[in-house]
ZABATI-191760 format. One line per field, with one value per residue (C-alpha): residue in three letters; x, y, z; residue number from 1. Coordinates in Angstrom, 2 decimals, padded with zeros to 5 digits. Layout:
residues N
rest <- [ALA / ...];
east <- [X / ...];
north <- [Y / ...];
up <- [Z / ...];
nr <- [NUM / ...];
This chain:
residues 231
rest <- [MET / VAL / GLU / SER / ALA / PHE / ALA / GLN / SER / VAL / PRO / LYS / PRO / SER / VAL / PRO / GLU / PHE / THR / LEU / LYS / ILE / VAL / HIS / ARG / SER / TYR / ASP / HIS / PRO / ALA / ILE / TYR / LYS / ILE / ASP / PRO / TYR / THR / GLY / GLU / ASN / VAL / THR / ILE / VAL / GLN / GLU / LYS / HIS / ASP / GLU / SER / THR / GLU / ILE / VAL / ALA / THR / ILE / LYS / ASN / GLN / PRO / PHE / THR / PRO / TYR / GLU / ASP / SER / ASP / GLY / ASN / TRP / ILE / GLU / LEU / TYR / TYR / ASN / VAL / GLN / SER / LYS / GLY / HIS / PHE / GLY / ASP / SER / TRP / ASN / THR / ILE / SER / TYR / LEU / TYR / ASP / ASN / GLY / TRP / LEU / THR / GLN / SER / ASP / SER / ASP / TYR / THR / THR / ARG / SER / PHE / PRO / ALA / ASN / SER / THR / PRO / THR / ASN / ALA / GLN / VAL / ASP / PHE / ARG / VAL / GLN / ALA / MET / ILE / GLY / TYR / PHE / HIS / ASP / VAL / TYR / TYR / GLY / LEU / THR / VAL / SER / THR / LEU / GLU / PHE / VAL / GLY / GLU / THR / SER / ASP / TRP / SER / ASN / ILE / LEU / THR / LEU / ARG / MET / SER / ASP / GLY / THR / VAL / THR / GLN / SER / PRO / SER / SER / SER / SER / PRO / THR / THR / THR / PRO / ASP / GLN / THR / PRO / THR / PRO / SER / PRO / THR / ASN / TYR / THR / GLY / VAL / GLY / LEU / ALA / GLU / THR / GLU / ILE / ILE / LEU / ILE / VAL / ALA / ILE / ALA / VAL / ALA / GLY / ILE / GLY / ALA / GLY / LEU / GLY / LEU / LEU / GLY / TYR / SER / ILE / LYS / ARG / LYS];
east <- [-016.17 / -014.81 / -015.14 / -013.25 / -015.09 / -013.86 / -014.76 / -013.63 / -013.20 / -011.03 / -007.20 / -005.14 / -003.08 / 000.64 / 002.07 / 002.48 / 005.78 / 005.77 / 007.93 / 007.42 / 008.67 / 007.89 / 006.91 / 006.76 / 004.54 / 004.00 / 001.15 / 000.96 / -002.53 / -002.57 / -004.59 / -008.06 / -009.09 / -012.18 / -013.05 / -015.02 / -018.08 / -018.24 / -014.59 / -013.12 / -010.29 / -008.77 / -009.85 / -008.26 / -010.89 / -008.60 / -005.01 / -002.13 / -001.41 / 001.35 / 000.54 / 002.81 / 001.82 / 003.57 / 002.44 / 003.45 / 003.47 / 003.03 / 003.94 / 002.75 / 004.10 / 001.12 / 000.47 / -000.56 / -004.35 / -007.21 / -010.59 / -013.44 / -017.08 / -017.74 / -020.58 / -022.87 / -022.38 / -019.98 / -017.18 / -013.88 / -011.12 / -007.73 / -007.69 / -005.04 / -005.59 / -003.07 / -002.70 / -000.58 / 000.20 / 002.59 / 005.85 / 005.64 / 001.94 / 000.00 / -003.23 / -003.32 / -005.65 / -006.89 / -006.13 / -006.68 / -010.44 / -010.58 / -008.69 / -009.95 / -013.66 / -013.56 / -010.87 / -007.69 / -008.10 / -005.05 / -004.26 / -003.74 / -000.03 / 002.91 / 002.38 / -000.50 / 000.36 / -001.50 / -000.64 / -001.65 / -001.68 / 000.84 / 000.72 / -000.50 / 002.15 / 004.95 / 008.32 / 009.97 / 007.38 / 008.01 / 005.12 / 004.69 / 002.98 / 001.89 / -000.13 / -002.42 / -003.72 / -007.38 / -009.02 / -012.81 / -015.79 / -017.73 / -021.42 / -023.68 / -025.00 / -028.00 / -028.89 / -032.44 / -033.76 / -030.97 / -027.81 / -025.40 / -021.78 / -019.48 / -018.59 / -015.65 / -015.97 / -012.78 / -009.17 / -006.57 / -002.79 / -000.61 / 000.56 / 003.62 / 006.77 / 006.42 / 008.08 / 008.87 / 009.09 / 010.97 / 009.37 / 012.43 / 014.58 / 012.46 / 014.52 / 012.70 / 013.55 / 011.98 / 010.98 / 008.97 / 005.21 / 003.41 / -000.34 / -000.14 / 001.51 / 005.06 / 005.21 / 008.11 / 008.96 / 007.98 / 011.09 / 009.35 / 011.05 / 008.95 / 007.78 / 008.30 / 005.33 / 002.82 / -000.09 / -003.59 / -002.87 / -000.03 / 002.76 / 005.75 / 006.41 / 009.51 / 007.54 / 004.77 / 007.20 / 008.53 / 005.01 / 004.03 / 007.06 / 006.34 / 002.68 / 003.56 / 005.99 / 003.43 / 000.80 / 003.20 / 004.01 / 000.35 / -000.48 / 002.33 / 001.14 / -002.39 / -001.30 / 000.79 / -002.16 / -004.39 / -001.84 / -001.51 / -005.27 / -005.64 / -003.02];
north <- [-009.16 / -010.62 / -014.23 / -015.81 / -018.12 / -020.04 / -018.81 / -021.17 / -018.53 / -016.24 / -016.60 / -016.82 / -013.64 / -013.58 / -012.70 / -008.89 / -007.05 / -003.68 / -001.04 / 001.35 / 004.81 / 007.65 / 011.01 / 014.24 / 016.96 / 020.55 / 022.92 / 026.68 / 028.15 / 031.92 / 034.18 / 035.24 / 038.88 / 040.97 / 044.66 / 045.70 / 047.44 / 049.96 / 050.95 / 050.07 / 048.28 / 045.04 / 042.37 / 038.93 / 036.20 / 033.13 / 033.22 / 032.04 / 028.37 / 025.87 / 022.13 / 019.13 / 015.54 / 012.18 / 009.55 / 005.97 / 005.38 / 001.83 / 001.30 / -001.99 / -003.35 / -004.02 / -007.38 / -008.00 / -007.94 / -006.42 / -005.99 / -007.83 / -008.83 / -012.51 / -014.58 / -013.67 / -009.94 / -009.48 / -006.96 / -008.66 / -006.43 / -006.91 / -005.58 / -005.31 / -006.12 / -004.16 / -005.11 / -003.75 / -004.51 / -003.53 / -005.41 / -006.97 / -007.90 / -010.67 / -009.02 / -007.87 / -005.02 / -004.45 / -000.80 / -000.65 / -000.92 / 001.57 / 004.35 / 003.81 / 003.51 / 000.33 / -002.10 / -000.79 / -001.35 / -001.84 / 001.32 / 001.65 / 002.46 / 000.28 / 000.80 / 001.23 / 003.72 / 004.44 / 006.77 / 006.03 / 008.75 / 008.17 / 011.30 / 009.28 / 006.57 / 006.89 / 007.89 / 004.85 / 002.43 / -000.47 / -001.32 / -004.50 / -004.47 / -007.23 / -007.27 / -009.81 / -009.66 / -010.48 / -011.08 / -011.23 / -009.15 / -008.13 / -008.35 / -007.49 / -010.26 / -009.15 / -010.37 / -009.22 / -006.10 / -003.59 / -005.26 / -006.35 / -007.32 / -007.57 / -011.03 / -011.53 / -014.07 / -014.94 / -015.94 / -014.59 / -014.84 / -015.90 / -013.10 / -011.13 / -011.02 / -008.83 / -005.40 / -003.81 / -000.02 / 001.74 / 005.13 / 006.78 / 006.69 / 005.07 / 001.87 / -001.05 / -004.72 / -007.81 / -011.16 / -014.12 / -013.97 / -016.39 / -016.91 / -018.44 / -017.12 / -018.26 / -020.85 / -021.48 / -025.12 / -026.14 / -026.09 / -027.48 / -030.69 / -033.83 / -035.02 / -038.63 / -041.02 / -040.48 / -042.37 / -040.88 / -039.17 / -037.15 / -039.03 / -040.35 / -044.08 / -043.87 / -042.08 / -044.67 / -047.55 / -045.86 / -045.18 / -048.81 / -050.16 / -047.83 / -048.82 / -052.54 / -051.94 / -049.91 / -052.58 / -055.26 / -053.29 / -052.65 / -056.33 / -057.26 / -054.79 / -056.09 / -059.68 / -058.59 / -056.80 / -059.78 / -062.08 / -059.80 / -059.56 / -063.33 / -063.66];
up <- [015.21 / 011.99 / 011.00 / 008.13 / 005.75 / 002.70 / -000.75 / -003.49 / -006.19 / -004.04 / -004.25 / -001.07 / -000.55 / 000.19 / 003.58 / 003.64 / 003.89 / 005.64 / 007.32 / 010.25 / 011.11 / 013.51 / 012.05 / 014.07 / 012.64 / 013.72 / 012.92 / 013.38 / 013.69 / 013.13 / 015.37 / 014.25 / 014.60 / 014.07 / 014.28 / 017.32 / 015.84 / 018.71 / 019.12 / 015.74 / 017.47 / 016.15 / 018.67 / 018.91 / 018.91 / 018.76 / 020.00 / 017.84 / 018.57 / 017.87 / 017.83 / 017.54 / 016.84 / 016.73 / 014.27 / 013.52 / 009.76 / 008.43 / 004.78 / 003.28 / 000.00 / -002.28 / -003.94 / -007.56 / -007.40 / -009.36 / -007.64 / -009.35 / -009.01 / -008.38 / -009.85 / -006.93 / -007.39 / -004.44 / -004.93 / -004.09 / -002.68 / -001.03 / 002.54 / 005.23 / 008.87 / 010.96 / 014.61 / 017.45 / 021.10 / 023.84 / 023.36 / 026.82 / 026.54 / 024.82 / 023.58 / 019.95 / 018.92 / 015.38 / 014.69 / 010.92 / 011.47 / 014.33 / 012.57 / 009.02 / 009.88 / 007.85 / 006.75 / 005.16 / 001.40 / -000.82 / -002.76 / -006.51 / -006.11 / -005.15 / -001.42 / 001.01 / 003.75 / 006.97 / 009.84 / 013.43 / 016.13 / 018.90 / 021.05 / 024.03 / 023.62 / 026.24 / 024.80 / 026.44 / 025.02 / 022.65 / 020.32 / 018.24 / 014.84 / 012.47 / 009.22 / 007.56 / 003.97 / 003.24 / -000.15 / -000.15 / 000.91 / 004.02 / 004.68 / 007.62 / 009.83 / 011.91 / 015.38 / 015.98 / 014.24 / 014.77 / 016.11 / 013.39 / 012.88 / 009.88 / 008.62 / 006.28 / 003.47 / 001.63 / 002.18 / 004.61 / 004.59 / 007.49 / 009.76 / 008.76 / 010.85 / 013.93 / 013.83 / 017.19 / 017.20 / 020.00 / 020.50 / 022.07 / 018.94 / 016.19 / 016.09 / 014.44 / 015.06 / 013.50 / 014.97 / 013.56 / 013.95 / 016.24 / 016.33 / 019.80 / 022.98 / 023.64 / 026.39 / 028.75 / 029.53 / 033.04 / 035.24 / 038.35 / 039.62 / 039.19 / 042.64 / 043.76 / 043.44 / 046.21 / 047.65 / 047.85 / 051.20 / 049.72 / 051.57 / 049.57 / 049.26 / 051.48 / 054.16 / 053.79 / 054.45 / 057.59 / 058.87 / 058.20 / 060.14 / 063.07 / 063.04 / 063.14 / 066.01 / 067.95 / 067.33 / 068.60 / 071.73 / 072.32 / 071.96 / 074.36 / 076.97 / 076.58 / 077.22 / 080.20 / 081.69 / 081.14 / 082.84 / 085.86 / 086.14 / 086.24 / 088.95];
nr <- [1 / 2 / 3 / 4 / 5 / 6 / 7 / 8 / 9 / 10 / 11 / 12 / 13 / 14 / 15 / 16 / 17 / 18 / 19 / 20 / 21 / 22 / 23 / 24 / 25 / 26 / 27 / 28 / 29 / 30 / 31 / 32 / 33 / 34 / 35 / 36 / 37 / 38 / 39 / 40 / 41 / 42 / 43 / 44 / 45 / 46 / 47 / 48 / 49 / 50 / 51 / 52 / 53 / 54 / 55 / 56 / 57 / 58 / 59 / 60 / 61 / 62 / 63 / 64 / 65 / 66 / 67 / 68 / 69 / 70 / 71 / 72 / 73 / 74 / 75 / 76 / 77 / 78 / 79 / 80 / 81 / 82 / 83 / 84 / 85 / 86 / 87 / 88 / 89 / 90 / 91 / 92 / 93 / 94 / 95 / 96 / 97 / 98 / 99 / 100 / 101 / 102 / 103 / 104 / 105 / 106 / 107 / 108 / 109 / 110 / 111 / 112 / 113 / 114 / 115 / 116 / 117 / 118 / 119 / 120 / 121 / 122 / 123 / 124 / 125 / 126 / 127 / 128 / 129 / 130 / 131 / 132 / 133 / 134 / 135 / 136 / 137 / 138 / 139 / 140 / 141 / 142 / 143 / 144 / 145 / 146 / 147 / 148 / 149 / 150 / 151 / 152 / 153 / 154 / 155 / 156 / 157 / 158 / 159 / 160 / 161 / 162 / 163 / 164 / 165 / 166 / 167 / 168 / 169 / 170 / 171 / 172 / 173 / 174 / 175 / 176 / 177 / 178 / 179 / 180 / 181 / 182 / 183 / 184 / 185 / 186 / 187 / 188 / 189 / 190 / 191 / 192 / 193 / 194 / 195 / 196 / 197 / 198 / 199 / 200 / 201 / 202 / 203 / 204 / 205 / 206 / 207 / 208 / 209 / 210 / 211 / 212 / 213 / 214 / 215 / 216 / 217 / 218 / 219 / 220 / 221 / 222 / 223 / 224 / 225 / 226 / 227 / 228 / 229 / 230 / 231];
């Protein structure tokens, strides 16, 4: 878990700009041999192997910033929070922390680049990415004797625009970022006013008229019966 806290001496970073691309890599592993000490023959221990991998490469344009130590002795860095999700889903996952074993720190060059493995991503998938810049520091917050979590103290930028990567051909499209899920206006027709029993006013008027008529008939029959009885 990461919590953002305000630090007065820390500047607010700019919204990051970044690009995406798919990179296919191949690796050839040569066979490994050894001499059998009893026969003198060349024995294969490990067979020759060919591996292929697919990676998603995010390239972030760096911002003007020089790391420094604040008055309390905390080392202030600029980090990037990279998140991804399925294009048709709503849940964002922070992947910069998972793959970097720590937050992605801005490099000393013009760009910060990070590759994410994508071998298990379906070839017909569409993946959304967004990036947030963070200037500040992390420290451990302990709950009990051994359980701890990292807390971020500093300033964060707004989220970048969302880039959608299509795995089938590497096409990238851009859409504005949104911190909250998109909502669709309610298209359900507004019902007519109802009473507490769930019956509409028109139906209530009809029921009332029928009830009065029934009551009148009942009263008339009652009087008729009473008159016959007396005779």
